[in-house]
C-alpha positions, 0 to 999 in steps of 0.5 A: 204556752200549751202546744199539741205536746203540752207546755213549752220552755218555762211553762213546762218547768212550771207545770212539772214543779207541783208534780215532782213530789207526787212519787215521794208523797204516794210511794209509802201509800203504795207500800201499804205500810199502814196495814202492818206497822205497829210503831212504839215511837211514832204510832198509836198511842205516842203520836196521839199523846203528843197532839196536846203540845200543838193544840192551842186552848187560848179561847173557848172556841179552841177548847171546843176544837180540842174536844172534837179532836179528842173525841175523834181519837177513838175512830182513829184507833178503830181505823188503825185496828181495821187496817191491821186486821186487813194486813193480817188477812193479806199475810202482813204483820209487824215484828214481835218486838215493837208490838210488845213495846206498844203493849207495854206503853198501853199497859203503862197508860192503863195503870195511870189515872186520867189526870196524869195523861197528856190529854189532860195537860191543856187544863192548866192553861184553861184554868189560868186564862178562861173565866171560871164557869167556862173553864169548869164546863171545859174541864167536865167535858174533857174528863168525860172524853178522856175517861169515856172515849180515849181510855176505852179505845186504848184498852181495846187496842191493847187487847187487840194487839195482845190477842190478835196481832202478837200471836201472829207477829214476825220473829225478831229474826225477820225484821225486814220488809223482804219477809212480807208479801210484796216486800222486795217491791216495797223496798224498791219504792221506798228507796226511790222515795227517800233517795230518788234512785231506782 
């Protein structure tokens, strides 16, 4: 029951339960990690290349959903670059080593033909389970998206990292958040998020 000071007893606990995770969920957003993070393990392009592992294509409807998701990758990459530019304007930038590693990943992708990219892997399942005409249409659309949308987006991102971010990246001797504006407070927030300690 609700009283003048809020819920009582079990109702208070029930009311508080969904609110408890909020500090942990919102803490990283408060730290604005998206404005400077360049991650060779869980960022662009690796996180995007991993999507095909959990995107089903057992039906044409699922195939269409995949094409729409693949088509949205360019916008995702562009947003990432806009965030990094905003971070640079605020004095926030990644360390040189991870930036160089992501550039190397992108260079490696650029040297490979489209058919070797993970985005093309769903074709094997489609060819083995879909009717021939539908499989052929899907293959044409998929090749068009990878060649005309994703590859150019990755190329733009690689140039952006090489020409804009890398020259201003922090040296390897300054890897910690303490070397960024607001870094000490960001450490405190992340400690709270990951340990619940102040």
